[in-house]
N, C-alpha and C positions, 0 to 999 in steps of 0.2 A: 183575874185572868179575863182577857177579852173574849167576847162571844162571837167574834168574827173569824171566818176561816177563808184562807186563800186556797183555791184549787188551781193548779198549774196543768193545763192540758184539757181540751174540750172534746176529746173522743168519748166513746161510750163509757169508759171507766170514770173519766172526770165528770161526765154528765150525771151518772148514777150517784157518784160521791156527793156532788153538789145538791142533788135532790134529797138525798138521805139526810145530809146535814141541815139543809134549809127546812125540811119537814120537822126536824127535831128542834127547831127554833133558832138555829144559828143564822147569822148574817153572812152570806157567802159572796165572795168575789171570784168569778171564774175567768181566768186569763187564757186566751187561745191566740197563738201567733198567726193562724190562718184567718181568712175573712169570715169563715163560718165555723160554728161548732159542728160536731158530728164525726169528724175523723174518718178513718178507713171504713167503718161500718156504714157510713152514709152513702158510699159509692159502690157497695157490694150489691149483687143481685139477690142472692138467697143465702141463708145460713145453714150450715150443716149441724146435725144430721137430719133435721126436720124439713129442710127446704122451705122454711117460712121466709116470706119477703123481708129483706133486711131493713129497708127504709120504712116499711110499714110498722116495724117494731120500734125503730129509733125516732122517727119523726114526731110521734106524740110526746116522747120524752124531751126532745129538743124544744117543742112548743111549751111544755111545762116549765122548762128552765127559763125560757123567754118571758113567760107570764108570771113566774113566781115572785111574790113581793119581797122575798128574802134573798133573791139572787140578782147580782149585777154582772153582766157579761162585758168583758173588755176583749174585743176581737182585734186582730192585727196588732197584738200587744205582746210584750215579753218582760220578764223580770230582769232588772238590771242591777239591783242591789238588795241585800238583806242584812239587817242589823238587829241586835237585841237577842232575846232568849225566849224559850218556851213560855207562852202566855203573853208575851209582849214583843212581837216582831214589828219592825218598821221596814216596809218593802217598797222599793222604788220601781215604778213600772213605766216603760216607754211604749206609747201607742201611736201608730201611724194613722193618718187621716184617710177616710174613704172618699172624701170630696163629694159625697152624697149624703144629705141629711135624712133625718127620720121622716121628713115630709114625703119621701119617696113612696109611691103607690105600687111599684113593681109592674107598671104597665108595659114595659119593654120597648117603648117608642124610642128611647135613646139608643138602644143597640141597633135599631133599624137604620139609623142615619150615621153611626160611627164608621169612618172609613178604614180604621186600623184593625187588622185581623192578626190574631196570635194563636198559637196552639193552646188548647184547653187542658190545663194541668189535671183537672178532675176527670178527664177522659184519657189520661195517660198520654196526652199529646196526639191522640188519634182523631180528634175533632178540633174545631176552631172556636174561638170566642172573639169578642170585640174588646177594645181597650176599656169600655165601660160594660160591666157584666155582672151577673150573679153566678157564683160558683155552681150551685145546684138549685133546682126548683124549690127545695124546702129550706133554703139557707136561713140560718139564725145567727146573728141579727139579719133582719129582712132587707134593709136598703141595698141597692146596687153599690158597686164601688168602681173607682177609676184606677186602672193600672197606670199610674202617673209616669212611670218610666217609658211607657209606650205611647202615651197621649201626645198629640201634636200641638197641644195648647201651651206647653211650658218649655223653657230651656231645659236641656240643650237642643230640643227640637224647635225649630223656628218657623214652622208652617202654622200660621194662625188657624185655629179651628174652634168653633163654638156650636157645632151642630147639635150635640147632645143638650147643651144648655137651652138652645132655641126650641128643641123638640119637647122639653120637659114642661108639661102643663102645670105641675105642682111646684115648679121652681125649686127643686130639691138639690140642684147641683151648685156647689160653691167652691170655685177654684181658689178662693182667698183663705180657705182654712189653712192653718199652719201644718206643715208637712208632718210634724210629729209633736206630741205633747208628753210632758213628764209629770207624773203624779206620785204621791207617797201615801200609802195606806197603813193602818195599824191593824194587825190580826193576832189572834192568840195561837193559831196553829196553821200549818201548811200541809196540804196534800199534793203529792207529785204524781201526776198521771200522764206522762209525756209520750207514751206509745213507742213506736219504732219506725225505722225506715227499711226499705228493701235493698238488697244487694244488687249492684249493677252487673249484669251478666256479660257486659262487654269485656270485663276483665278475664273471662275465660274465652279466649279467641277461637278455640276449637269448636265452640258450640254455635258459632255463626250469628249470634245476636248482634244486630246493627249492621250486618253484612248482607243478610237476606230478610226481606220484609215479612216472610211467613214464619220466622222464628220469633215468638212472642213471649212476654213475661206472663205470669199468672194474672197479674192485675190488668194487663191489657186484654187478656181473654175474658176476664171478669166484666169489663166494660162492653165487650162484644155481645155477651149473652144477656146483658141488661136491657130491658125495654126502654130505659132512659139513656142508653148509650148511643154511640155514633152510628150504629147500624140498625137501631130500633129492635135489638134483640136477635138479629140474624147472625149466624156464624159465617162470616165471609173472609176469604183470604185477602189480606191487604194488597198482595201483588196484582191480582186481576179481578177482585170482587166476586169470585166464584165460591160456591159452597164446597168445602173440603169433603172428600170421601173418606179419608182416614186421618187421624190425629194421634200424635204421640205426646204424652205428658211425661216430663222428665223431673224426677224428684231430687232433692238434696243438691241444688245448684248453688254452690258456695258454702253450704253447711256440711258439717261432718267432713271437712276438707282442711287439712293442716295448712294449705296455702292461704286460706282466707279465714273461715270460722270453724273451729274444731267442734263446736257444740251442735246439737240438734235444735232446730228452730221450733219444734214441737207441734205446730199446727199445719205444716205444709202438706203432710200426708193426707189429712182430712179435706183440706180445700181442693187438693188435686183429685181426690176420690169424688168430691162433689162436682168438680168440673167434668170428670169423665162421665158421671151419670147424666149431667146436663147436656153434654155433647151428644150422647145417645138419644136423649129425649128430644133434641133438636134435629134429629134425623141423620147424624153422622153414622155411616155404616160400620166402620171399624175404628175402635178406640183401644189404644194400648197405653199402659202405664209402666214406665221403666223405673224401678225402685231399688233401694238398697235393703231397707227393712221397713215394713209398715208398722207405724206406731199409732194404733187406734185404741186409745186408753180411756176415753171419756164415756159418759152415759150414752148408749145407743150408737156409739161409733163403730164398734165391730159389726153390729147388725147392718149398718148402712154400707160398710165395706162389702159384706156378703151380698147385700141387695144389688150393689153396683156390678159385682161379678155375675150375678144371676141375670142381669140385664144384658150381659154380653161383653163387658169390658175385660180385656186380657191384662193380667199383671205379670210382668216379666222382670225377673231379678237380674239386675246388672246396672252398668253405668256407661254412658256413651263416651267414646274416645274422640269421636269426630261427627260433626253435623255440618253438611255443606250442600250446595246445589248439585243436583245430578246432571245439570245441563239440559234438562227437559222440563223446566218449570216445577220441579218437585225437589224435595229434600232427601238426601241420602244420609242415613244414620248408621254408624258403625259402632257396635258394642259387643261385649262378651256376655253371653248368657251364663251366669255363674252357677246355675243349677245343672246345666248340661256341659259346661266348659267349652261351648262351641262359639266360634266367631260368627256374628250375624251382621248382615248389612241389609237394611230394609228402606224402601222409599216411602215417604209420607207427604201429604199435602200441606200439613201444618205441624209445627212442634211448639209446645208450650213449656216454658221453664219455670219450675217452682223455686223461686229464689229465696236465699237465706234472709233472715231478718237481723238487723243490727241496731245498736242504740241510735236514737234520733240525732241529727246533726246539732251540735252545740251542747250536748249532754254534759260534756266535761266542764264547760264554762258554767253552766247552770249549777252543777254539783259544787263547784268551787264557791259560787255565790251563796249557796244554801249551807255550805259547810258540812256536806254529807259525803260519804265514801262511795266509790264505784268498785265493782268487782273486777276480776281480771279481764272480763269480756267487755267492760265499759257500761254495763247496766248498773242500776242502783243496787248497792249492797244492802240486802235486807238482814238486819241484825236480829238474831233469834233471842227470845226472852229466856229467862231462867228456866231451866228444866227442859230446854229445847223445844 
């Protein structure tokens, strides 16, 4: 049996799995389809229920992966084929070029001269980046990368541009690299840690997301409260840049909903409680949380919920039927308070939607290549051992 292990997915689960296996003596290949490992945790502000800095916890682990002699990171890569059997897998991997070599010193001079501006995906599109960029300050691997689809230097864009090349003192930019490379590796076992994606709340038109700028997703709010985010950690309304006086957090958006996902996403309650606490800590006067049922089942979770209530957050049981502009730069939210059975309509400066989570895009294709089964919801089916 080969002592090599393939880990698919470079989020916190894949990072920890890679470190555990490498420390045990295995040779690990970590495949991540984004430009950096870290996943969702790398762009969070704090973790619940302790409110510890998220990147402060994960960045050292990312660095350990980068420096570990038993770990090879393949970013911008994906598994395209799997053959063989347990103990002897042959795995085909396709990897896209960064067009920036390891000689990159991350000085940032290239981004200063690049004329192309694009929405920054790691800030949920609320900030911009250049066509040559680094996703986050702690990116691993470290070299910058070029969004070749946006770059002016190659077809189908015919405006010649070599400003980044001229600005790079290290001469780390190489447009002659092949667009993608294909490699085959042999491993004895495969760990799948592919994470999830968030539900698009535009599908619930009654909630106003995409129609009013002050209706945000939880991830967008996460970037607002992060000191590394687009507002430097200040909660500002996208519509006018002002501080909101009151905010409503709406739970179960798309989850526990037969139209979309019937299941509970499990951690939305807690990250919304965390957001409510942080909003109060950032000086928002009135914070409401509209929920169906609070599921605070982990260590310290229930105590953190109580702490948030003690700080002044109001928890209202119900589900909105409509969120729309009130015509006066605020949002009108209509819902039924299911504890009093009363119809309630309240105005808010900002509404934050806790969206459901679903399997990552391409999970069905990857599962077919790996020869594994998915459950009815599209996540990997975990087979129980004998005796349950």
